[in-house]
N, C-alpha and C positions, 0 to 999 in steps of 0.2 A: 824478301825468299821468296822464290819458285816453289807454287805447289805440286806437288807427282804428278797430276793430269795436265798443268803446265810445262813443268820439264818435258813429258813426253811429249808433248804437243810439236813444243820447239826440236825436241830433235825429229820427229818426223819428217818438220820440214827441209830436212838434208838428207832422210832415209827412202831409198828406193828399192823395195824388196826385189831381191833376185841382183840387184848392180850395186848395192851400196852393203860394204862390211862392217861389221863391229867385230872390232878388234880388243883384245883384254887380256891379260898376262892370268893363266890360268882359267878355271870353269866357274868359278867364285861367282863372279859379275852376274854372270847368264842365272845363276840358279837362283841368287838373291833377288833380281829384278824380277822373275817370275815368281816368286813366293808374295814378292811385295803386291805383285798385280794381284792376285790369288786374293789375299788378304781382303786388302780394299776393293775387287770386285771392278778391277779391270781392265783390260783385255790386254792379252801382251802384244805388244805392239809390233813385233819383228817376226822375222822368216828365223824357226830354229837355225837352220844350214849355213846363215849369212852371218854367223858367231865365229870369231877365229879365237880360238886360245894360242896367245902367241908361243906361251910357254910349250906346250908340245908341238907348237912348230918350229921352236928353236930346237928342240931335243931332237928333231928328226933332221930340220937342216945341217944342223954340227954335228953331227953323230956321236952326239952322248947316251951313255949310257940310263940314264934316269931326270924329269928334269930338274930346272933347278929354280932360284929365287930371284927377281927380278934384281938387286942388288948386286949379287956375284953373275950375273947376265951383264949389266953393265959394264961391271969391273972387265969380263972377260972382252969384253967390244971396247974398250978403251975408253969407255964415253963418262962422263961427269953426272953423277946422280946430283936432280936437282931436289929440295926441297925435305921435306920428313917423309920416310918412307912408311908406309900404309896410308897416307893422308891422299885422299881420293883425285884431287888434281894434280898432286905433284907424280903421284905412278901412275897418272893418266898419260902425262906429261914424259916421263922416263921407259914406257912401253910403246909411246911414238920414239923416241930418240931409236931403242933396237927394233924396230920397224923400217925405220927409212935403212939403216945399216946393214938389215937382210934385203931389202928390196936391192941398195945398190949391189949388194954382194951376188945379185942374180936369185933371191931367192920370190917365187911368185903364188899368191895364195891358189888353192884346189880347187875351190868351186866355184868363183868368180874372178872377173878381174878389176881389179880398182883405177878408177882415174889416174891415182897415185904414181901407177907401174907406168902409163903410157907418160906422163909427164916428165920421169925422172930422166 
């Protein structure tokens, strides 16, 4: 099992500020990482603006009146959920399914361009 410092170091090998987006369903992951970094005296490793709350983007893109849960979004898009809800790796995979679906339907991130958008 990797330590927090090792995990952040590994993630930072893939991250380029202003060019890479960190996408999650909701804002909780960003807040939790910020608090964990503060608690352990680690510098927050990402540019705050590189974070995308895909739940908020989903709401806007599909003109929904409010945010919905990841499970409901998967159902609406006709995507099969993988794994156990609220399990980090499974939620990441399911969020990625929605991200790809939205990109294919014409959604683009507001602040940066992802290489994934250009490759699709």
